[in-house]
BAGULO-649546 format. One record per residue: residue number from 1; residue in one letter; chain; x, y, z of N, C-alpha, C in turn. Coordinates in steps of 0.05 Angstrom, whole numbers, plus 5000, padded with zeros to 4 digits. Layout:
<pts>
[pt NUM,a,A,[X,Y,Z],[X,Y,Z],[X,Y,Z]]
...
</pts>
This chain:
<pts>
[pt 1,m,A,[8064,5672,9730],[8067,5660,9703],[8069,5682,9683]]
[pt 2,k,A,[8087,5679,9664],[8092,5699,9644],[8081,5691,9617]]
[pt 3,e,A,[8066,5708,9604],[8056,5703,9577],[8062,5727,9560]]
[pt 4,e,A,[8067,5722,9534],[8073,5744,9516],[8062,5737,9488]]
[pt 5,a,A,[8054,5758,9474],[8046,5755,9446],[8071,5753,9428]]
[pt 6,v,A,[8070,5735,9409],[8093,5731,9391],[8085,5732,9362]]
[pt 7,l,A,[8104,5739,9345],[8099,5740,9316],[8121,5724,9302]]
[pt 8,f,A,[8113,5706,9284],[8133,5689,9271],[8122,5680,9244]]
[pt 9,g,A,[8137,5662,9231],[8129,5651,9205],[8145,5663,9183]]
[pt 10,e,A,[8142,5652,9159],[8158,5661,9136],[8154,5691,9130]]
[pt 11,t,A,[8129,5700,9133],[8123,5729,9128],[8116,5743,9154]]
[pt 12,r,A,[8123,5731,9177],[8117,5743,9203],[8088,5751,9205]]
[pt 13,s,A,[8070,5733,9196],[8042,5738,9197],[8027,5720,9217]]
[pt 14,l,A,[8041,5702,9230],[8028,5684,9248],[8031,5695,9277]]
[pt 15,i,A,[8008,5696,9291],[8007,5708,9317],[7999,5687,9338]]
[pt 16,g,A,[8014,5687,9360],[8008,5667,9381],[8014,5678,9408]]
[pt 17,i,A,[8008,5662,9428],[8014,5669,9456],[8034,5648,9467]]
[pt 18,m,A,[8056,5658,9476],[8076,5641,9489],[8072,5641,9519]]
[pt 19,t,A,[8068,5617,9530],[8066,5614,9559],[8092,5602,9569]]
[pt 20,h,A,[8107,5618,9585],[8133,5609,9594],[8130,5590,9618]]
[pt 21,p,A,[8148,5571,9621],[8146,5552,9643],[8149,5566,9670]]
[pt 22,r,A,[8134,5556,9689],[8136,5568,9716],[8162,5562,9730]]
[pt 23,t,A,[8174,5539,9723],[8199,5531,9735],[8220,5526,9713]]
[pt 24,g,A,[8244,5537,9716],[8265,5532,9696],[8259,5546,9670]]
[pt 25,d,A,[8276,5540,9650],[8272,5553,9624],[8257,5535,9604]]
[pt 26,g,A,[8253,5510,9611],[8237,5492,9594],[8252,5482,9570]]
[pt 27,s,A,[8277,5490,9566],[8291,5482,9541],[8298,5452,9540]]
[pt 28,r,A,[8299,5439,9564],[8306,5411,9564],[8282,5393,9562]]
[pt 29,k,A,[8259,5405,9562],[8234,5389,9559],[8222,5394,9532]]
[pt 30,p,A,[8206,5376,9522],[8193,5381,9496],[8175,5406,9498]]
[pt 31,g,A,[8176,5423,9477],[8158,5445,9476],[8131,5435,9467]]
[pt 32,v,A,[8110,5448,9477],[8082,5440,9470],[8070,5461,9452]]
[pt 33,i,A,[8059,5452,9430],[8046,5470,9411],[8016,5462,9409]]
[pt 34,l,A,[7998,5481,9414],[7970,5476,9412],[7959,5486,9385]]
[pt 35,l,A,[7945,5469,9371],[7936,5475,9344],[7906,5480,9343]]
[pt 36,n,A,[7898,5500,9328],[7870,5508,9326],[7851,5485,9323]]
[pt 37,p,A,[7830,5483,9340],[7809,5463,9336],[7789,5473,9316]]
[pt 38,g,A,[7790,5464,9291],[7772,5474,9271],[7778,5504,9264]]
[pt 39,i,A,[7757,5520,9263],[7761,5549,9256],[7761,5566,9282]]
[pt 40,v,A,[7761,5553,9305],[7762,5568,9330],[7791,5578,9335]]
[pt 41,h,A,[7794,5603,9343],[7821,5614,9346],[7834,5602,9371]]
[pt 42,r,A,[7858,5612,9378],[7876,5599,9396],[7867,5594,9424]]
[pt 43,v,A,[7845,5606,9433],[7835,5601,9460],[7820,5574,9462]]
[pt 44,a,A,[7809,5565,9439],[7793,5540,9437],[7766,5544,9450]]
[pt 45,p,A,[7747,5527,9445],[7721,5529,9458],[7723,5529,9489]]
[pt 46,g,A,[7709,5547,9502],[7709,5549,9531],[7737,5556,9542]]
[pt 47,r,A,[7754,5568,9526],[7781,5576,9534],[7798,5552,9543]]
[pt 48,l,A,[7792,5529,9531],[7805,5505,9539],[7836,5506,9535]]
[pt 49,y,A,[7844,5518,9513],[7873,5519,9508],[7888,5537,9527]]
[pt 50,v,A,[7874,5558,9536],[7886,5576,9556],[7892,5560,9582]]
[pt 51,k,A,[7872,5544,9590],[7876,5529,9614],[7897,5507,9611]]
[pt 52,l,A,[7897,5494,9587],[7917,5474,9582],[7945,5486,9582]]
[pt 53,a,A,[7948,5509,9569],[7974,5521,9567],[7985,5528,9595]]
[pt 54,r,A,[7969,5539,9612],[7978,5547,9638],[7983,5523,9657]]
[pt 55,a,A,[7967,5502,9653],[7971,5478,9669],[7998,5464,9661]]
[pt 56,l,A,[8004,5464,9635],[8028,5452,9625],[8053,5469,9633]]
[pt 57,a,A,[8049,5496,9631],[8071,5513,9640],[8077,5510,9669]]
[pt 58,a,A,[8057,5504,9685],[8060,5500,9714],[8078,5476,9720]]
[pt 59,v,A,[8080,5457,9702],[8097,5434,9706],[8123,5435,9690]]
[pt 60,g,A,[8129,5460,9680],[8155,5464,9669],[8157,5463,9639]]
[pt 61,c,A,[8134,5463,9624],[8135,5462,9595],[8132,5490,9583]]
[pt 62,a,A,[8146,5496,9562],[8142,5520,9546],[8119,5513,9527]]
[pt 63,v,A,[8099,5531,9526],[8075,5525,9510],[8069,5548,9491]]
[pt 64,l,A,[8064,5541,9466],[8057,5561,9446],[8030,5554,9434]]
[pt 65,r,A,[8011,5572,9436],[7985,5569,9422],[7983,5592,9402]]
[pt 66,f,A,[7978,5584,9377],[7978,5605,9356],[7955,5599,9337]]
[pt 67,d,A,[7950,5619,9320],[7929,5617,9300],[7940,5610,9273]]
[pt 68,f,A,[7929,5591,9259],[7936,5586,9232],[7928,5610,9215]]
[pt 69,s,A,[7940,5612,9191],[7934,5634,9173],[7904,5636,9168]]
[pt 70,g,A,[7893,5660,9170],[7865,5665,9164],[7846,5658,9187]]
[pt 71,i,A,[7857,5650,9210],[7841,5644,9234],[7850,5663,9256]]
[pt 72,g,A,[7831,5673,9271],[7838,5690,9294],[7853,5715,9285]]
[pt 73,d,A,[7877,5720,9297],[7892,5744,9291],[7913,5741,9269]]
[pt 74,s,A,[7918,5717,9260],[7938,5713,9239],[7928,5721,9212]]
[pt 75,g,A,[7946,5733,9196],[7938,5742,9169],[7934,5719,9150]]
[pt 76,v,A,[7921,5725,9128],[7915,5704,9108],[7940,5699,9091]]
[pt 77,r,A,[7941,5676,9080],[7963,5670,9061],[7956,5680,9033]]
[pt 78,h,A,[7976,5685,9017],[7971,5694,8989],[7984,5675,8969]]
[pt 79,d,A,[7992,5651,8978],[8004,5633,8959],[7985,5610,8950]]
[pt 80,h,A,[7960,5612,8959],[7939,5592,8951],[7947,5563,8959]]
[pt 81,l,A,[7963,5560,8978],[7970,5533,8988],[7946,5522,9003]]
[pt 82,p,A,[7937,5497,8997],[7914,5486,9011],[7920,5483,9041]]
[pt 83,f,A,[7898,5483,9056],[7901,5484,9085],[7916,5459,9096]]
[pt 84,n,A,[7911,5436,9084],[7924,5412,9095],[7954,5413,9092]]
[pt 85,k,A,[7964,5429,9074],[7993,5433,9071],[8003,5457,9086]]
[pt 86,s,A,[7988,5479,9084],[7997,5504,9097],[7997,5501,9127]]
[pt 87,a,A,[7978,5486,9138],[7977,5483,9168],[8001,5467,9178]]
[pt 88,v,A,[8009,5446,9163],[8033,5431,9170],[8058,5449,9169]]
[pt 89,r,A,[8060,5465,9148],[8083,5483,9145],[8083,5503,9167]]
[pt 90,e,A,[8060,5514,9175],[8059,5534,9196],[8065,5521,9223]]
[pt 91,t,A,[8057,5496,9227],[8064,5483,9252],[8095,5479,9254]]
[pt 92,q,A,[8107,5473,9231],[8136,5471,9230],[8149,5499,9235]]
[pt 93,d,A,[8136,5520,9225],[8146,5547,9230],[8146,5552,9261]]
[pt 94,a,A,[8125,5543,9274],[8124,5546,9303],[8147,5531,9317]]
[pt 95,m,A,[8152,5507,9307],[8175,5492,9319],[8201,5505,9314]]
[pt 96,n,A,[8204,5516,9290],[8229,5530,9283],[8233,5554,9301]]
[pt 97,w,A,[8211,5569,9306],[8213,5593,9323],[8221,5585,9351]]
[pt 98,l,A,[8209,5564,9362],[8215,5556,9389],[8244,5546,9391]]
[pt 99,s,A,[8254,5533,9369],[8282,5523,9369],[8301,5547,9369]]
[pt 100,a,A,[8295,5567,9352],[8313,5590,9349],[8313,5608,9374]]
[pt 101,t,A,[8290,5611,9387],[8288,5631,9409],[8290,5618,9436]]
[pt 102,k,A,[8283,5592,9439],[8282,5580,9465],[8301,5555,9467]]
[pt 103,g,A,[8313,5548,9445],[8331,5525,9446],[8318,5498,9449]]
[pt 104,i,A,[8292,5497,9442],[8277,5472,9444],[8279,5456,9418]]
[pt 105,e,A,[8286,5430,9421],[8291,5413,9398],[8270,5391,9394]]
[pt 106,h,A,[8254,5386,9413],[8233,5365,9411],[8206,5376,9419]]
[pt 107,f,A,[8185,5365,9407],[8159,5378,9410],[8136,5358,9414]]
[pt 108,i,A,[8116,5368,9429],[8091,5353,9432],[8070,5370,9418]]
[pt 109,l,A,[8056,5358,9400],[8034,5372,9386],[8007,5364,9397]]
[pt 110,l,A,[7991,5383,9403],[7964,5377,9414],[7944,5393,9398]]
[pt 111,g,A,[7924,5378,9388],[7903,5392,9372],[7877,5378,9375]]
[pt 112,g,A,[7855,5393,9370],[7828,5381,9371],[7816,5383,9343]]
[pt 113,c,A,[7800,5363,9336],[7786,5362,9311],[7806,5364,9287]]
[pt 114,s,A,[7803,5384,9270],[7821,5387,9247],[7849,5393,9257]]
[pt 115,g,A,[7852,5405,9280],[7879,5410,9292],[7892,5383,9298]]
[pt 116,a,A,[7876,5363,9306],[7887,5336,9311],[7898,5324,9285]]
[pt 117,q,A,[7883,5328,9263],[7893,5318,9237],[7919,5331,9229]]
[pt 118,v,A,[7921,5358,9234],[7946,5372,9227],[7969,5361,9245]]
[pt 119,a,A,[7963,5356,9270],[7984,5345,9288],[7994,5318,9278]]
[pt 120,l,A,[7976,5301,9269],[7984,5275,9260],[8001,5277,9234]]
[pt 121,r,A,[7992,5293,9216],[8007,5297,9191],[8035,5308,9196]]
[pt 122,t,A,[8036,5328,9214],[8062,5340,9220],[8081,5320,9233]]
[pt 123,a,A,[8070,5304,9252],[8086,5284,9265],[8097,5264,9246]]
[pt 124,c,A,[8082,5257,9225],[8091,5238,9205],[8114,5248,9188]]
[pt 125,c,A,[8116,5274,9184],[8136,5285,9166],[8158,5300,9181]]
[pt 126,d,A,[8157,5302,9207],[8178,5316,9222],[8186,5301,9247]]
[pt 127,a,A,[8211,5291,9247],[8220,5274,9268],[8224,5288,9295]]
[pt 128,r,A,[8222,5315,9295],[8224,5330,9320],[8200,5326,9338]]
[pt 129,v,A,[8178,5316,9327],[8154,5311,9343],[8157,5285,9358]]
[pt 130,v,A,[8156,5285,9384],[8160,5261,9400],[8133,5251,9411]]
[pt 131,d,A,[8113,5267,9410],[8087,5259,9420],[8065,5275,9407]]
[pt 132,a,A,[8043,5262,9400],[8020,5276,9389],[7995,5269,9405]]
[pt 133,i,A,[7982,5289,9416],[7958,5285,9431],[7934,5295,9414]]
[pt 134,l,A,[7917,5277,9406],[7897,5283,9386],[7869,5281,9399]]
[pt 135,m,A,[7856,5303,9402],[7830,5305,9415],[7807,5304,9394]]
[pt 136,n,A,[7789,5285,9398],[7766,5281,9380],[7775,5280,9351]]
[pt 137,f,A,[7796,5264,9346],[7808,5262,9320],[7788,5251,9300]]
[pt 138,p,A,[7781,5266,9278],[7762,5256,9258],[7777,5242,9235]]
[pt 139,l,A,[7768,5218,9229],[7781,5203,9207],[7774,5215,9180]]
[pt 140,d,A,[7750,5226,9177],[7741,5237,9152],[7744,5267,9152]]
[pt 141,e,A,[7756,5278,9130],[7760,5306,9128],[7734,5322,9130]]
[pt 142,d,A,[7712,5309,9121],[7687,5324,9120],[7668,5317,9143]]
[pt 143,t,A,[7679,5302,9163],[7662,5294,9185],[7653,5318,9201]]
[pt 144,e,A,[7672,5336,9207],[7666,5359,9224],[7646,5377,9211]]
[pt 145,g,A,[7623,5381,9225],[7603,5399,9215],[7585,5386,9194]]
[pt 146,s,A,[7588,5361,9188],[7572,5348,9168],[7543,5346,9176]]
[pt 147,a,A,[7525,5351,9157],[7497,5350,9164],[7481,5331,9145]]
[pt 148,d,A,[7495,5313,9132],[7482,5295,9113],[7466,5274,9128]]
[pt 149,a,A,[7451,5258,9113],[7433,5239,9125],[7449,5217,9140]]
[pt 150,e,A,[7471,5209,9128],[7487,5188,9141],[7498,5197,9168]]
[pt 151,h,A,[7507,5221,9169],[7518,5231,9194],[7496,5234,9215]]
[pt 152,t,A,[7472,5242,9206],[7449,5245,9224],[7442,5217,9236]]
[pt 153,e,A,[7442,5197,9219],[7435,5170,9229],[7456,5160,9248]]
[pt 154,r,A,[7482,5166,9243],[7503,5157,9262],[7500,5171,9288]]
[pt 155,s,A,[7492,5197,9287],[7487,5212,9312],[7464,5200,9328]]
[pt 156,a,A,[7443,5193,9314],[7420,5181,9328],[7427,5154,9340]]
[pt 157,a,A,[7442,5137,9325],[7450,5111,9335],[7468,5114,9359]]
[pt 158,h,A,[7486,5134,9358],[7504,5138,9381],[7487,5146,9406]]
[pt 159,y,A,[7467,5163,9402],[7450,5171,9424],[7435,5148,9436]]
[pt 160,y,A,[7423,5131,9419],[7407,5108,9428],[7425,5089,9445]]
[pt 161,w,A,[7448,5083,9434],[7465,5063,9447],[7480,5073,9472]]
[pt 162,n,A,[7486,5098,9473],[7502,5108,9495],[7487,5124,9516]]
[pt 163,f,A,[7463,5134,9509],[7449,5150,9528],[7420,5141,9533]]
[pt 164,a,A,[7404,5138,9511],[7377,5130,9514],[7374,5103,9527]]
[pt 165,l,A,[7393,5085,9521],[7392,5058,9532],[7392,5058,9563]]
[pt 166,f,A,[7404,5078,9574],[7407,5079,9603],[7389,5100,9616]]
[pt 167,d,A,[7371,5111,9600],[7353,5133,9610],[7325,5122,9615]]
[pt 168,l,A,[7316,5124,9640],[7290,5113,9648],[7267,5127,9632]]
[pt 169,k,A,[7270,5153,9627],[7249,5167,9612],[7247,5156,9584]]
[pt 170,s,A,[7270,5149,9572],[7269,5138,9544],[7255,5112,9544]]
[pt 171,w,A,[7259,5095,9564],[7246,5069,9565],[7215,5073,9569]]
[pt 172,r,A,[7207,5093,9585],[7179,5098,9589],[7166,5106,9563]]
[pt 173,k,A,[7180,5123,9547],[7169,5131,9521],[7166,5107,9503]]
[pt 174,l,A,[7186,5089,9504],[7186,5066,9486],[7163,5047,9494]]
[pt 175,l,A,[7159,5042,9520],[7138,5023,9529],[7110,5034,9527]]
[pt 176,t,A,[7107,5061,9527],[7081,5073,9526],[7073,5082,9498]]
[pt 177,g,A,[7090,5075,9479],[7084,5082,9451],[7089,5110,9442]]
[pt 178,r,A,[7103,5126,9459],[7108,5153,9452],[7135,5157,9437]]
[pt 179,a,A,[7150,5136,9435],[7175,5137,9420],[7170,5134,9390]]
[pt 180,s,A,[7188,5143,9374],[7186,5140,9345],[7198,5114,9337]]
[pt 181,y,A,[7181,5093,9335],[7191,5066,9327],[7203,5066,9299]]
[pt 182,r,A,[7191,5082,9281],[7201,5083,9254],[7230,5093,9254]]
[pt 183,n,A,[7236,5114,9269],[7263,5125,9270],[7283,5104,9282]]
[pt 184,i,A,[7273,5091,9304],[7291,5072,9317],[7298,5049,9298]]
[pt 185,i,A,[7278,5039,9284],[7282,5016,9265],[7301,5025,9243]]
[pt 186,r,A,[7297,5049,9232],[7314,5059,9210],[7343,5062,9219]]
[pt 187,v,A,[7347,5072,9244],[7374,5076,9254],[7387,5049,9259]]
[pt 188,l,A,[7373,5029,9270],[7384,5003,9275],[7391,4989,9248]]
[pt 189,k,A,[7375,4993,9228],[7381,4981,9202],[7406,4994,9190]]
[pt 190,a,A,[7408,5020,9193],[7432,5034,9183],[7457,5025,9197]]
[pt 191,r,A,[7455,5021,9223],[7478,5012,9239],[7487,4984,9230]]
[pt 192,a,A,[7467,4966,9226],[7473,4939,9217],[7486,4939,9189]]
[pt 193,k,A,[7475,4957,9172],[7487,4959,9145],[7515,4969,9146]]
[pt 194,g,A,[7520,4989,9164],[7548,4999,9167],[7567,4978,9176]]
[pt 195,k,A,[7558,4961,9194],[7575,4939,9204],[7582,4920,9182]]
[pt 196,l,A,[7562,4913,9165],[7566,4895,9143],[7586,4907,9123]]
[pt 197,n,A,[7583,4933,9117],[7600,4946,9098],[7629,4947,9108]]
[pt 198,s,A,[7632,4951,9134],[7659,4952,9146],[7673,4926,9144]]
[pt 199,q,A,[7658,4904,9143],[7670,4877,9142],[7678,4869,9114]]
[pt 200,k,A,[7668,4884,9093],[7674,4877,9066],[7702,4883,9057]]
[pt 201,g,A,[7713,4904,9069],[7740,4911,9061],[7749,4936,9076]]
[pt 202,v,A,[7775,4942,9074],[7786,4965,9087],[7789,4988,9067]]
[pt 203,s,A,[7780,5011,9074],[7781,5034,9056],[7810,5044,9053]]
[pt 204,a,A,[7814,5060,9033],[7841,5071,9028],[7848,5090,9051]]
[pt 205,e,A,[7829,5105,9062],[7834,5123,9084],[7843,5108,9109]]
[pt 206,a,A,[7830,5085,9114],[7837,5068,9137],[7865,5057,9134]]
[pt 207,l,A,[7872,5048,9110],[7899,5037,9105],[7920,5059,9109]]
[pt 208,e,A,[7914,5083,9099],[7933,5105,9103],[7936,5112,9133]]
[pt 209,f,A,[7914,5111,9148],[7915,5117,9176],[7932,5096,9191]]
[pt 210,r,A,[7928,5071,9184],[7944,5049,9197],[7974,5052,9190]]
[pt 211,e,A,[7980,5060,9166],[8007,5064,9158],[8020,5087,9174]]
[pt 212,q,A,[8004,5108,9179],[8014,5131,9194],[8021,5122,9223]]
[pt 213,l,A,[8003,5106,9235],[8008,5096,9262],[8033,5079,9263]]
[pt 214,h,A,[8035,5061,9243],[8058,5043,9241],[8084,5059,9238]]
[pt 215,q,A,[8083,5080,9221],[8107,5096,9217],[8116,5110,9242]]
[pt 216,l,A,[8097,5121,9257],[8104,5136,9282],[8113,5116,9303]]
[pt 217,a,A,[8101,5093,9305],[8110,5073,9324],[8139,5064,9318]]
[pt 218,g,A,[8146,5061,9293],[8173,5054,9286],[8193,5075,9292]]
[pt 219,r,A,[8184,5099,9295],[8202,5121,9302],[8201,5128,9332]]
[pt 220,d,A,[8186,5112,9347],[8183,5116,9376],[8169,5142,9382]]
[pt 221,t,A,[8152,5151,9364],[8135,5175,9370],[8109,5165,9382]]
[pt 222,q,A,[8102,5175,9405],[8078,5167,9419],[8054,5182,9408]]
[pt 223,v,A,[8031,5169,9409],[8006,5181,9400],[7984,5174,9420]]
[pt 224,m,A,[7970,5195,9429],[7947,5191,9446],[7922,5203,9433]]
[pt 225,f,A,[7901,5187,9432],[7875,5196,9423],[7857,5201,9448]]
[pt 226,a,A,[7846,5224,9450],[7829,5231,9472],[7801,5239,9461]]
[pt 227,y,A,[7781,5225,9469],[7754,5230,9458],[7734,5236,9480]]
[pt 228,a,A,[7715,5254,9474],[7692,5256,9491],[7674,5233,9484]]
[pt 229,q,A,[7659,5223,9504],[7643,5199,9500],[7622,5203,9478]]
[pt 230,d,A,[7612,5227,9475],[7590,5231,9456],[7601,5237,9428]]
[pt 231,d,A,[7627,5236,9424],[7638,5241,9397],[7637,5216,9380]]
[pt 232,l,A,[7625,5218,9357],[7622,5194,9339],[7648,5184,9329]]
[pt 233,s,A,[7668,5201,9327],[7693,5193,9314],[7707,5171,9328]]
[pt 234,v,A,[7702,5166,9354],[7716,5145,9368],[7709,5118,9356]]
[pt 235,h,A,[7685,5114,9347],[7677,5089,9335],[7691,5086,9307]]
[pt 236,e,A,[7693,5108,9293],[7706,5107,9267],[7736,5102,9270]]
[pt 237,l,A,[7747,5112,9292],[7776,5108,9298],[7781,5078,9302]]
[pt 238,r,A,[7764,5065,9318],[7768,5036,9323],[7765,5020,9298]]
[pt 239,e,A,[7746,5027,9281],[7741,5013,9256],[7765,5017,9237]]
[pt 240,a,A,[7774,5042,9234],[7796,5048,9216],[7822,5036,9225]]
[pt 241,g,A,[7827,5038,9252],[7852,5028,9263],[7854,4998,9263]]
[pt 242,g,A,[7832,4985,9267],[7831,4956,9266],[7851,4942,9285]]
[pt 243,d,A,[7862,4920,9275],[7881,4905,9292],[7907,4920,9296]]
[pt 244,e,A,[7915,4938,9278],[7940,4953,9281],[7938,4972,9305]]
[pt 245,l,A,[7915,4985,9307],[7911,5003,9330],[7912,4987,9356]]
[pt 246,e,A,[7899,4964,9357],[7899,4948,9381],[7926,4938,9388]]
[pt 247,r,A,[7941,4930,9367],[7968,4920,9372],[7986,4942,9384]]
[pt 248,l,A,[7984,4966,9373],[8000,4988,9383],[7992,4996,9411]]
[pt 249,r,A,[7966,4993,9417],[7957,4999,9444],[7969,4979,9464]]
[pt 250,v,A,[7969,4954,9457],[7981,4933,9474],[8011,4938,9478]]
[pt 251,l,A,[8024,4947,9458],[8053,4953,9460],[8059,4979,9474]]
[pt 252,g,A,[8038,4995,9480],[8042,5020,9494],[8051,5043,9476]]
[pt 253,r,A,[8050,5039,9449],[8058,5060,9431],[8035,5080,9426]]
[pt 254,t,A,[8011,5070,9428],[7987,5087,9423],[7968,5084,9446]]
[pt 255,t,A,[7955,5106,9454],[7937,5106,9477],[7910,5117,9468]]
[pt 256,l,A,[7889,5105,9478],[7862,5115,9473],[7848,5121,9500]]
[pt 257,k,A,[7840,5146,9503],[7826,5154,9528],[7798,5165,9520]]
[pt 258,v,A,[7777,5154,9532],[7750,5164,9528],[7740,5176,9554]]
[pt 259,i,A,[7733,5201,9553],[7724,5215,9577],[7693,5212,9579]]
[pt 260,p,A,[7684,5197,9599],[7655,5190,9601],[7638,5215,9604]]
[pt 261,r,A,[7615,5214,9590],[7594,5234,9592],[7602,5262,9583]]
[pt 262,a,A,[7625,5265,9571],[7634,5291,9562],[7623,5297,9535]]
[pt 263,d,A,[7619,5323,9528],[7610,5330,9501],[7633,5337,9484]]
[pt 264,h,A,[7628,5342,9458],[7649,5345,9438],[7668,5367,9444]]
[pt 265,t,A,[7659,5389,9456],[7677,5412,9461],[7686,5413,9490]]
[pt 266,f,A,[7680,5393,9506],[7687,5393,9534],[7678,5419,9547]]
[pt 267,s,A,[7652,5425,9544],[7642,5451,9550],[7640,5457,9580]]
[pt 268,s,A,[7636,5436,9596],[7633,5441,9625],[7661,5443,9638]]
[pt 269,l,A,[7662,5458,9660],[7688,5461,9674],[7697,5434,9685]]
[pt 270,f,A,[7678,5417,9693],[7685,5391,9703],[7698,5374,9681]]
[pt 271,d,A,[7687,5375,9657],[7699,5360,9635],[7726,5370,9627]]
[pt 272,q,A,[7729,5396,9628],[7755,5408,9621],[7776,5400,9642]]
[pt 273,e,A,[7768,5400,9667],[7787,5392,9687],[7796,5363,9684]]
[pt 274,r,A,[7777,5346,9677],[7784,5317,9672],[7803,5314,9649]]
[pt 275,l,A,[7798,5330,9627],[7815,5328,9604],[7843,5338,9611]]
[pt 276,v,A,[7845,5360,9626],[7871,5370,9634],[7886,5349,9650]]
[pt 277,r,A,[7872,5336,9668],[7885,5315,9684],[7896,5292,9667]]
[pt 278,v,A,[7880,5284,9647],[7888,5263,9629],[7914,5271,9615]]
[pt 279,i,A,[7915,5295,9606],[7939,5304,9591],[7963,5307,9609]]
[pt 280,l,A,[7959,5318,9633],[7981,5320,9652],[7992,5293,9659]]
[pt 281,d,A,[7974,5274,9664],[7983,5246,9670],[7998,5235,9646]]
[pt 282,r,A,[7989,5241,9622],[8002,5231,9598],[8031,5241,9596]]
[pt 283,l,A,[8035,5267,9602],[8061,5279,9600],[8079,5275,9624]]
[pt 284,g,A,[8068,5262,9645],[8083,5258,9669],[8110,5246,9666]]
[pt 285,s,A,[8113,5226,9649],[8139,5213,9644],[8158,5230,9629]]
[pt 286,m,A,[8148,5251,9614],[8165,5268,9598],[8173,5293,9612]]
[pt 287,t,A,[8155,5303,9629],[8160,5330,9640],[8178,5329,9665]]
[pt 288,a,A,[8168,5317,9687],[8184,5316,9712],[8166,5306,9734]]
[pt 289,p,A,[8177,5297,9756],[8160,5288,9778],[8141,5309,9789]]
[pt 290,i,A,[8147,5335,9784],[8130,5356,9795],[8103,5356,9781]]
[pt 291,v,A,[8099,5341,9760],[8073,5339,9747],[8052,5330,9767]]
[pt 292,k,A,[8060,5314,9787],[8042,5304,9806],[8031,5326,9825]]
[pt 293,k,A,[8044,5348,9825],[8036,5370,9843],[8013,5386,9831]]
[pt 294,v,A,[8009,5383,9804],[7988,5399,9791],[7966,5380,9782]]
[pt 295,r,A,[7943,5381,9795],[7922,5363,9789],[7896,5377,9781]]
[pt 296,t,A,[7892,5401,9789],[7866,5414,9784],[7871,5441,9772]]
[pt 297,l,A,[7850,5451,9758],[7852,5477,9745],[7853,5499,9765]]
[pt 298,e,A,[7845,5495,9790],[7845,5516,9810],[7873,5525,9816]]
[pt 299,q,A,[7893,5508,9810],[7921,5515,9816],[7933,5533,9794]]
[pt 300,v,A,[7918,5538,9773],[7927,5555,9751],[7916,5583,9754]]
[pt 301,t,A,[7934,5602,9755],[7925,5630,9759],[7911,5641,9734]]
[pt 302,p,A,[7886,5651,9736],[7872,5662,9713],[7885,5688,9703]]
[pt 303,s,A,[7880,5693,9677],[7890,5718,9664],[7872,5725,9641]]
[pt 304,p,A,[7870,5750,9634],[7851,5758,9613],[7859,5751,9584]]
[pt 305,i,A,[7884,5742,9580],[7893,5737,9552],[7878,5713,9540]]
</pts>
């Protein structure tokens, strides 16, 4: 497998790693662009993007993983353009570079956390995007890294409902009086209050999100949401998407995958392998029948880059 460092962008300040397809030139298949998850540079937590890039290249896709301005090796911008706009522009720079140098005209955008938000925004404004794979997509711009009381209560409620409920040790603590009943009652009240508030009306953010999904579906652009089970955002996604999200899922325009027992960064090798398999299966209809030959990370040759 061949990989090379590349330099591109309006001021040639964006740095990335191009992973060339193992078979063919990849120009007839959509190019895959991996977008920074938060402020983590192009390798992603646990080198997940490195593994993804090589797994996708093994089934014939050209893959570019690069750093947004001011992250990793890419230089900072000097035009004071806000990140939500500069990141979209730089993603388009990456598409332009792949078009000019590799002859690729259609693209799959894959991003985690804030990178998923950039992927969705770019897909909405650029018809060259045929698929967006959004990992742990946060509905709220400030959700990532939030430490306020509301976020803490949502985290506690998520733990009680998804983990403590099925943990024998937690039940022993509850029955023997060693659990914090005050915390449990407070969290349950907050959860009930949140449910009532969500029934009062749809927020402007949720309406915008549904419009984005509707727009992409009308253009036949596919969208997949992939979440770790312990990520709170999956519940916010279902609430914000509402009936529109469910309708598009039934029509096959939008897909939601939840990876059981995985953490937010897919930190274990087992979780990473499951995520790679989900993505390979997702792209199977776009890439080629040989996607079935690549199922595990062990088939991807490691490299120090």
